[in-house]
One Martini backbone bead per residue (centre of mass of N, CA, C, O) as a GRO file, in nm:
protein
  376
    1UNK     BB    1  13.314   5.362 -12.402
    2UNK     BB    2  13.180   5.322 -12.124
    3UNK     BB    3  12.889   5.326 -12.222
    4UNK     BB    4  12.923   5.088 -12.416
    5UNK     BB    5  13.008   4.884 -12.194
    6UNK     BB    6  12.746   4.905 -12.025
    7UNK     BB    7  12.560   4.823 -12.254
    8UNK     BB    8  12.682   4.543 -12.300
    9UNK     BB    9  12.638   4.441 -12.014
   10UNK     BB   10  12.326   4.477 -12.018
   11UNK     BB   11  12.274   4.290 -12.257
   12UNK     BB   12  12.406   4.038 -12.128
   13UNK     BB   13  12.225   4.032 -11.878
   14UNK     BB   14  11.954   4.013 -12.028
   15UNK     BB   15  12.019   3.755 -12.185
   16UNK     BB   16  12.074   3.580 -11.936
   17UNK     BB   17  11.795   3.616 -11.810
   18UNK     BB   18  11.631   3.499 -12.040
   19UNK     BB   19  11.778   3.224 -12.049
   20UNK     BB   20  11.708   3.147 -11.760
   21UNK     BB   21  11.400   3.163 -11.797
   22UNK     BB   22  11.389   2.955 -12.022
   23UNK     BB   23  11.518   2.725 -11.857
   24UNK     BB   24  11.307   2.723 -11.634
   25UNK     BB   25  11.060   2.664 -11.808
   26UNK     BB   26  11.170   2.405 -11.939
   27UNK     BB   27  11.209   2.256 -11.668
   28UNK     BB   28  10.924   2.277 -11.565
   29UNK     BB   29  10.784   2.133 -11.798
   30UNK     BB   30  10.951   1.876 -11.788
   31UNK     BB   31  10.863   1.798 -11.496
   32UNK     BB   32  10.569   1.753 -11.580
   33UNK     BB   33  10.589   1.571 -11.855
   34UNK     BB   34  10.875   1.428 -11.717
   35UNK     BB   35  10.842   1.235 -11.466
   36UNK     BB   36  11.133   1.126 -11.245
   37UNK     BB   37  11.043   1.115 -10.972
   38UNK     BB   38  10.979   1.013 -10.683
   39UNK     BB   39  10.676   0.897 -10.571
   40UNK     BB   40  10.721   1.023 -10.271
   41UNK     BB   41  10.743   1.298 -10.390
   42UNK     BB   42  10.654   1.599 -10.370
   43UNK     BB   43  10.415   1.813 -10.553
   44UNK     BB   44  10.430   2.127 -10.743
   45UNK     BB   45  10.178   2.338 -10.910
   46UNK     BB   46  10.189   2.610 -11.153
   47UNK     BB   47   9.919   2.763 -11.353
   48UNK     BB   48   9.761   2.886 -11.607
   49UNK     BB   49   9.412   2.987 -11.683
   50UNK     BB   50   9.159   2.891 -11.928
   51UNK     BB   51   8.803   2.922 -11.891
   52UNK     BB   52   8.467   2.766 -11.901
   53UNK     BB   53   8.145   2.860 -11.757
   54UNK     BB   54   7.818   2.931 -11.703
   55UNK     BB   55   7.875   3.113 -11.427
   56UNK     BB   56   8.141   3.288 -11.574
   57UNK     BB   57   8.246   3.230 -11.828
   58UNK     BB   58   8.528   3.368 -11.883
   59UNK     BB   59   8.846   3.264 -11.730
   60UNK     BB   60   9.123   3.410 -11.543
   61UNK     BB   61   9.422   3.237 -11.403
   62UNK     BB   62   9.542   3.055 -11.116
   63UNK     BB   63   9.687   2.740 -11.045
   64UNK     BB   64   9.720   2.491 -10.776
   65UNK     BB   65   9.928   2.200 -10.669
   66UNK     BB   66   9.948   1.972 -10.380
   67UNK     BB   67  10.124   1.659 -10.343
   68UNK     BB   68  10.116   1.394 -10.086
   69UNK     BB   69  10.281   1.185  -9.854
   70UNK     BB   70  10.286   1.087  -9.556
   71UNK     BB   71  10.616   1.052  -9.485
   72UNK     BB   72  10.659   0.930  -9.774
   73UNK     BB   73  10.422   0.710  -9.765
   74UNK     BB   74  10.259   0.509 -10.004
   75UNK     BB   75  10.045   0.371  -9.803
   76UNK     BB   76   9.936   0.627  -9.800
   77UNK     BB   77   9.737   0.863  -9.877
   78UNK     BB   78   9.670   1.105 -10.105
   79UNK     BB   79   9.739   1.434 -10.074
   80UNK     BB   80   9.547   1.748 -10.133
   81UNK     BB   81   9.618   2.093 -10.256
   82UNK     BB   82   9.405   2.348 -10.389
   83UNK     BB   83   9.424   2.636 -10.609
   84UNK     BB   84   9.217   2.937 -10.705
   85UNK     BB   85   9.249   3.222 -10.917
   86UNK     BB   86   9.009   3.481 -11.041
   87UNK     BB   87   8.876   3.618 -11.347
   88UNK     BB   88   8.592   3.759 -11.520
   89UNK     BB   89   8.358   3.868 -11.762
   90UNK     BB   90   8.143   3.895 -11.498
   91UNK     BB   91   8.293   4.037 -11.255
   92UNK     BB   92   8.463   3.812 -11.123
   93UNK     BB   93   8.621   3.714 -10.805
   94UNK     BB   94   8.875   3.483 -10.656
   95UNK     BB   95   8.920   3.224 -10.395
   96UNK     BB   96   9.026   2.878 -10.401
   97UNK     BB   97   9.019   2.611 -10.152
   98UNK     BB   98   9.127   2.268 -10.150
   99UNK     BB   99   9.103   1.961  -9.935
  100UNK     BB  100   9.282   1.634  -9.881
  101UNK     BB  101   9.388   1.507  -9.564
  102UNK     BB  102   9.637   1.274  -9.454
  103UNK     BB  103   9.762   1.099  -9.219
  104UNK     BB  104   9.934   0.882  -9.067
  105UNK     BB  105   9.768   0.591  -9.139
  106UNK     BB  106   9.490   0.746  -9.177
  107UNK     BB  107   9.370   0.861  -8.894
  108UNK     BB  108   9.339   1.141  -9.031
  109UNK     BB  109   9.074   1.361  -9.171
  110UNK     BB  110   9.083   1.641  -9.404
  111UNK     BB  111   8.785   1.813  -9.526
  112UNK     BB  112   8.778   2.100  -9.756
  113UNK     BB  113   8.677   2.456  -9.801
  114UNK     BB  114   8.738   2.773  -9.978
  115UNK     BB  115   8.550   3.090 -10.025
  116UNK     BB  116   8.656   3.394 -10.201
  117UNK     BB  117   8.400   3.616 -10.334
  118UNK     BB  118   8.295   3.809 -10.625
  119UNK     BB  119   7.961   3.863 -10.759
  120UNK     BB  120   7.763   3.787 -11.028
  121UNK     BB  121   7.449   3.605 -11.016
  122UNK     BB  122   7.203   3.407 -11.126
  123UNK     BB  123   6.848   3.445 -11.066
  124UNK     BB  124   6.555   3.215 -11.105
  125UNK     BB  125   6.471   3.103 -10.837
  126UNK     BB  126   6.237   2.866 -10.688
  127UNK     BB  127   6.260   2.570 -10.829
  128UNK     BB  128   6.149   2.391 -11.132
  129UNK     BB  129   5.957   2.646 -11.253
  130UNK     BB  130   6.167   2.820 -11.356
  131UNK     BB  131   6.305   3.037 -11.561
  132UNK     BB  132   6.548   3.047 -11.799
  133UNK     BB  133   6.537   3.334 -11.746
  134UNK     BB  134   6.654   3.550 -11.551
  135UNK     BB  135   6.557   3.771 -11.290
  136UNK     BB  136   6.854   3.821 -11.149
  137UNK     BB  137   7.130   3.994 -11.039
  138UNK     BB  138   7.368   3.893 -10.787
  139UNK     BB  139   7.535   4.107 -10.581
  140UNK     BB  140   7.831   3.983 -10.400
  141UNK     BB  141   7.984   3.875 -10.099
  142UNK     BB  142   8.184   3.573 -10.025
  143UNK     BB  143   8.200   3.345  -9.744
  144UNK     BB  144   8.349   3.008  -9.734
  145UNK     BB  145   8.368   2.753  -9.468
  146UNK     BB  146   8.463   2.408  -9.491
  147UNK     BB  147   8.495   2.147  -9.229
  148UNK     BB  148   8.662   1.834  -9.167
  149UNK     BB  149   8.718   1.640  -8.859
  150UNK     BB  150   8.860   1.313  -8.875
  151UNK     BB  151   8.840   0.991  -8.715
  152UNK     BB  152   8.941   0.683  -8.688
  153UNK     BB  153   8.755   0.400  -8.581
  154UNK     BB  154   8.781   0.220  -8.828
  155UNK     BB  155   8.835   0.073  -9.107
  156UNK     BB  156   8.762   0.354  -9.304
  157UNK     BB  157   8.615   0.477  -9.043
  158UNK     BB  158   8.465   0.796  -8.976
  159UNK     BB  159   8.465   1.060  -8.716
  160UNK     BB  160   8.314   1.399  -8.652
  161UNK     BB  161   8.362   1.733  -8.731
  162UNK     BB  162   8.144   1.994  -8.856
  163UNK     BB  163   8.201   2.301  -9.046
  164UNK     BB  164   7.995   2.605  -9.127
  165UNK     BB  165   8.076   2.911  -9.307
  166UNK     BB  166   7.849   3.187  -9.399
  167UNK     BB  167   7.888   3.494  -9.599
  168UNK     BB  168   7.658   3.756  -9.707
  169UNK     BB  169   7.738   4.061  -9.873
  170UNK     BB  170   7.642   4.322 -10.047
  171UNK     BB  171   7.343   4.288 -10.147
  172UNK     BB  172   7.219   4.289 -10.501
  173UNK     BB  173   6.929   4.320 -10.685
  174UNK     BB  174   6.909   4.291 -11.052
  175UNK     BB  175   6.677   4.317 -11.255
  176UNK     BB  176   6.563   4.229 -11.537
  177UNK     BB  177   6.398   4.373 -11.799
  178UNK     BB  178   6.199   4.088 -11.837
  179UNK     BB  179   6.113   4.057 -11.554
  180UNK     BB  180   5.908   3.965 -11.337
  181UNK     BB  181   5.752   3.986 -11.061
  182UNK     BB  182   5.919   3.922 -10.744
  183UNK     BB  183   6.004   3.766 -10.463
  184UNK     BB  184   6.204   3.797 -10.211
  185UNK     BB  185   6.428   3.620 -10.065
  186UNK     BB  186   6.572   3.467  -9.825
  187UNK     BB  187   6.860   3.674  -9.768
  188UNK     BB  188   6.866   3.940  -9.956
  189UNK     BB  189   7.038   4.114  -9.719
  190UNK     BB  190   7.186   3.898  -9.593
  191UNK     BB  191   7.427   3.669  -9.418
  192UNK     BB  192   7.518   3.481  -9.110
  193UNK     BB  193   7.641   3.139  -9.090
  194UNK     BB  194   7.680   2.894  -8.820
  195UNK     BB  195   7.785   2.550  -8.830
  196UNK     BB  196   7.724   2.248  -8.641
  197UNK     BB  197   7.855   1.899  -8.655
  198UNK     BB  198   7.817   1.565  -8.775
  199UNK     BB  199   8.032   1.297  -8.907
  200UNK     BB  200   8.019   1.021  -9.144
  201UNK     BB  201   8.292   0.818  -9.288
  202UNK     BB  202   8.361   0.632  -9.584
  203UNK     BB  203   8.716   0.558  -9.677
  204UNK     BB  204   8.914   0.378  -9.954
  205UNK     BB  205   9.074   0.582 -10.097
  206UNK     BB  206   9.394   0.665 -10.244
  207UNK     BB  207   9.296   0.872 -10.485
  208UNK     BB  208   9.098   1.153 -10.508
  209UNK     BB  209   9.166   1.242 -10.817
  210UNK     BB  210   9.186   0.910 -10.895
  211UNK     BB  211   8.964   0.664 -10.887
  212UNK     BB  212   8.980   0.306 -10.940
  213UNK     BB  213   8.920   0.181 -10.635
  214UNK     BB  214   8.622   0.247 -10.443
  215UNK     BB  215   8.493   0.433 -10.146
  216UNK     BB  216   8.228   0.680 -10.064
  217UNK     BB  217   8.076   0.803  -9.748
  218UNK     BB  218   7.831   1.051  -9.635
  219UNK     BB  219   7.710   1.162  -9.306
  220UNK     BB  220   7.545   1.475  -9.234
  221UNK     BB  221   7.497   1.715  -8.955
  222UNK     BB  222   7.372   2.057  -8.948
  223UNK     BB  223   7.364   2.338  -8.718
  224UNK     BB  224   7.204   2.654  -8.718
  225UNK     BB  225   7.236   2.887  -8.479
  226UNK     BB  226   7.086   3.169  -8.360
  227UNK     BB  227   7.336   3.290  -8.195
  228UNK     BB  228   7.532   3.246  -8.478
  229UNK     BB  229   7.281   3.320  -8.664
  230UNK     BB  230   7.042   3.454  -8.871
  231UNK     BB  231   6.947   3.151  -8.910
  232UNK     BB  232   6.719   2.873  -8.855
  233UNK     BB  233   6.882   2.561  -8.942
  234UNK     BB  234   6.906   2.250  -9.136
  235UNK     BB  235   7.147   1.986  -9.244
  236UNK     BB  236   7.140   1.708  -9.476
  237UNK     BB  237   7.394   1.470  -9.585
  238UNK     BB  238   7.423   1.255  -9.883
  239UNK     BB  239   7.722   1.073  -9.992
  240UNK     BB  240   7.778   0.850 -10.277
  241UNK     BB  241   8.069   0.648 -10.388
  242UNK     BB  242   8.156   0.445 -10.678
  243UNK     BB  243   8.449   0.239 -10.775
  244UNK     BB  244   8.524   0.053 -11.082
  245UNK     BB  245   8.702  -0.168 -11.259
  246UNK     BB  246   8.751  -0.189 -11.625
  247UNK     BB  247   8.982  -0.356 -11.649
  248UNK     BB  248   9.296  -0.192 -11.660
  249UNK     BB  249   9.194   0.133 -11.735
  250UNK     BB  250   8.902   0.137 -11.645
  251UNK     BB  251   8.614   0.336 -11.513
  252UNK     BB  252   8.339   0.310 -11.289
  253UNK     BB  253   8.124   0.584 -11.187
  254UNK     BB  254   7.925   0.661 -10.883
  255UNK     BB  255   7.661   0.900 -10.779
  256UNK     BB  256   7.499   1.009 -10.471
  257UNK     BB  257   7.282   1.297 -10.390
  258UNK     BB  258   7.178   1.443 -10.073
  259UNK     BB  259   6.979   1.740  -9.979
  260UNK     BB  260   6.850   1.853  -9.652
  261UNK     BB  261   6.621   2.112  -9.551
  262UNK     BB  262   6.536   2.303  -9.251
  263UNK     BB  263   6.369   2.590  -9.217
  264UNK     BB  264   6.550   2.899  -9.243
  265UNK     BB  265   6.650   2.929  -9.569
  266UNK     BB  266   6.867   3.071  -9.750
  267UNK     BB  267   6.922   3.110 -10.086
  268UNK     BB  268   7.242   3.038 -10.069
  269UNK     BB  269   7.166   2.747  -9.887
  270UNK     BB  270   7.043   2.599 -10.079
  271UNK     BB  271   6.993   2.365 -10.297
  272UNK     BB  272   7.233   2.336 -10.561
  273UNK     BB  273   7.224   2.314 -10.900
  274UNK     BB  274   7.527   2.241 -11.031
  275UNK     BB  275   7.840   2.261 -11.197
  276UNK     BB  276   8.159   2.082 -11.191
  277UNK     BB  277   8.036   1.806 -11.067
  278UNK     BB  278   7.721   1.826 -11.054
  279UNK     BB  279   7.553   1.879 -11.325
  280UNK     BB  280   7.689   1.938 -11.577
  281UNK     BB  281   7.585   2.246 -11.758
  282UNK     BB  282   7.483   2.385 -11.511
  283UNK     BB  283   7.410   2.639 -11.341
  284UNK     BB  284   7.483   2.746 -11.038
  285UNK     BB  285   7.152   2.766 -10.929
  286UNK     BB  286   6.935   2.730 -11.140
  287UNK     BB  287   6.848   2.527 -10.920
  288UNK     BB  288   6.643   2.574 -10.617
  289UNK     BB  289   6.610   2.431 -10.280
  290UNK     BB  290   6.574   2.248  -9.996
  291UNK     BB  291   6.592   1.999 -10.198
  292UNK     BB  292   6.812   1.715 -10.319
  293UNK     BB  293   6.839   1.496 -10.608
  294UNK     BB  294   7.134   1.311 -10.725
  295UNK     BB  295   7.286   1.157 -11.026
  296UNK     BB  296   7.587   0.978 -11.152
  297UNK     BB  297   7.764   0.861 -11.452
  298UNK     BB  298   8.104   0.727 -11.523
  299UNK     BB  299   8.331   0.675 -11.799
  300UNK     BB  300   8.678   0.581 -11.781
  301UNK     BB  301   8.970   0.634 -11.997
  302UNK     BB  302   9.285   0.541 -11.834
  303UNK     BB  303   9.392   0.528 -12.098
  304UNK     BB  304   9.402   0.535 -12.422
  305UNK     BB  305   9.458   0.308 -12.699
  306UNK     BB  306   9.735   0.457 -12.807
  307UNK     BB  307  10.022   0.462 -13.005
  308UNK     BB  308  10.136   0.779 -12.938
  309UNK     BB  309   9.986   0.758 -12.641
  310UNK     BB  310   9.965   0.732 -12.257
  311UNK     BB  311   9.817   1.038 -12.169
  312UNK     BB  312   9.533   0.985 -12.300
  313UNK     BB  313   9.196   1.054 -12.223
  314UNK     BB  314   8.849   0.964 -12.132
  315UNK     BB  315   8.487   1.056 -12.116
  316UNK     BB  316   8.158   0.960 -11.995
  317UNK     BB  317   7.843   1.124 -11.903
  318UNK     BB  318   7.564   1.116 -11.657
  319UNK     BB  319   7.260   1.291 -11.535
  320UNK     BB  320   7.027   1.344 -11.254
  321UNK     BB  321   6.774   1.590 -11.126
  322UNK     BB  322   6.626   1.747 -10.822
  323UNK     BB  323   6.409   1.988 -10.674
  324UNK     BB  324   6.248   2.046 -10.340
  325UNK     BB  325   6.045   2.139 -10.062
  326UNK     BB  326   5.924   1.841 -10.022
  327UNK     BB  327   5.774   1.496  -9.967
  328UNK     BB  328   5.560   1.526 -10.152
  329UNK     BB  329   5.420   1.420 -10.448
  330UNK     BB  330   5.393   1.719 -10.573
  331UNK     BB  331   5.695   1.825 -10.546
  332UNK     BB  332   5.791   1.620 -10.766
  333UNK     BB  333   5.782   1.747 -11.101
  334UNK     BB  334   6.096   1.748 -11.196
  335UNK     BB  335   6.346   1.622 -11.430
  336UNK     BB  336   6.688   1.650 -11.508
  337UNK     BB  337   6.953   1.655 -11.747
  338UNK     BB  338   7.298   1.525 -11.808
  339UNK     BB  339   7.565   1.534 -12.064
  340UNK     BB  340   7.896   1.395 -12.164
  341UNK     BB  341   8.240   1.483 -12.238
  342UNK     BB  342   8.606   1.398 -12.227
  343UNK     BB  343   8.934   1.501 -12.164
  344UNK     BB  344   9.264   1.361 -12.090
  345UNK     BB  345   9.570   1.439 -11.892
  346UNK     BB  346   9.870   1.315 -11.784
  347UNK     BB  347  10.044   1.483 -11.543
  348UNK     BB  348  10.112   1.250 -11.305
  349UNK     BB  349  10.216   0.943 -11.358
  350UNK     BB  350  10.296   0.829 -11.066
  351UNK     BB  351  10.007   0.952 -10.940
  352UNK     BB  352   9.761   0.947 -11.132
  353UNK     BB  353   9.713   1.251 -11.269
  354UNK     BB  354   9.455   1.441 -11.411
  355UNK     BB  355   9.336   1.648 -11.661
  356UNK     BB  356   9.025   1.819 -11.738
  357UNK     BB  357   8.794   1.827 -12.030
  358UNK     BB  358   8.461   1.935 -12.030
  359UNK     BB  359   8.144   1.859 -12.200
  360UNK     BB  360   7.811   1.978 -12.146
  361UNK     BB  361   7.464   1.873 -12.176
  362UNK     BB  362   7.142   2.032 -12.208
  363UNK     BB  363   6.832   2.175 -12.240
  364UNK     BB  364   6.989   2.482 -12.210
  365UNK     BB  365   7.294   2.379 -12.283
  366UNK     BB  366   7.648   2.456 -12.246
  367UNK     BB  367   7.949   2.322 -12.083
  368UNK     BB  368   8.283   2.413 -11.963
  369UNK     BB  369   8.569   2.224 -11.820
  370UNK     BB  370   8.877   2.301 -11.617
  371UNK     BB  371   9.056   2.049 -11.437
  372UNK     BB  372   9.198   1.893 -11.167
  373UNK     BB  373   9.062   1.619 -11.168
  374UNK     BB  374   8.789   1.475 -11.092
  375UNK     BB  375   8.461   1.541 -11.022
  376UNK     BB  376   8.447   1.248 -10.812
   0.00000   0.00000   0.00000
């Protein structure tokens, strides 16, 4: 009788625990999809992800997003901190953290990212004439920390310090079976590089995850000093973005990116074409060289004029880019294109934040991307 009583109590406790868990999940999902909180209230979201990208194949992980207004004042710009931890079918794993943080009255601006990851990635060589089939799989551990600490000088115009730390260790090149003999690139044995520089930024965006009307421009110079770095080189970055409303719901977005390196640049810090932001559809680093010029245009319909939902959006985008060793006429030999379309779902209605699913097409294949916030 006593055993039966304890068994019934255990069953009741287990049922209550399951019910509480189900209630918590329902409440959590309801808070996401039916946001009734005050617009000034900070919001935190954690969710599992299943995604596909050319450089990772299928990846499984958890993503998190924290968005808030400084001092809960909605006249301040929306700050965001996002995290992503993952494992992939290509034996990659890592943690990514990105942030764009504004202080009260937008006087200080902190913009940066952290990457801690272990991967093999495909190495195709350097330049635009590299073969479509990769030359080697590069197995390595990577630490990357990039931070900008900027102070407002004048309305929307910021200046300050830029820091970049990158360490590549336990590097192993594993040539593919069909790869021709190739020279090992600079940095093939690993490197640690610490760069310091200055940045100038113009930024009048109110919501960095979904800009409806605004501008962003960055000019940055970073010096990697021999005393603090394995290699001696410099990087100049020019990044310009313009966003204009088209009608009440649509946005036309344009970006131009230039990255220019000089000196002894290791292969992992060359200008890398591809990824989830610029030139979607190309494997990150499919093309690499000392310099890169890239541009993209995107038309966003946020939301679509659907009778059954006001939370579904879409986009179409196209871009073109090239990498090259120097500025001679013969250096710019080839330009490649990328184009695609995507679906959007309004995740936080009051903060106007969408999650995106993009499919991109190139001369060499297709890439799929799932992220919170727009690509740029």
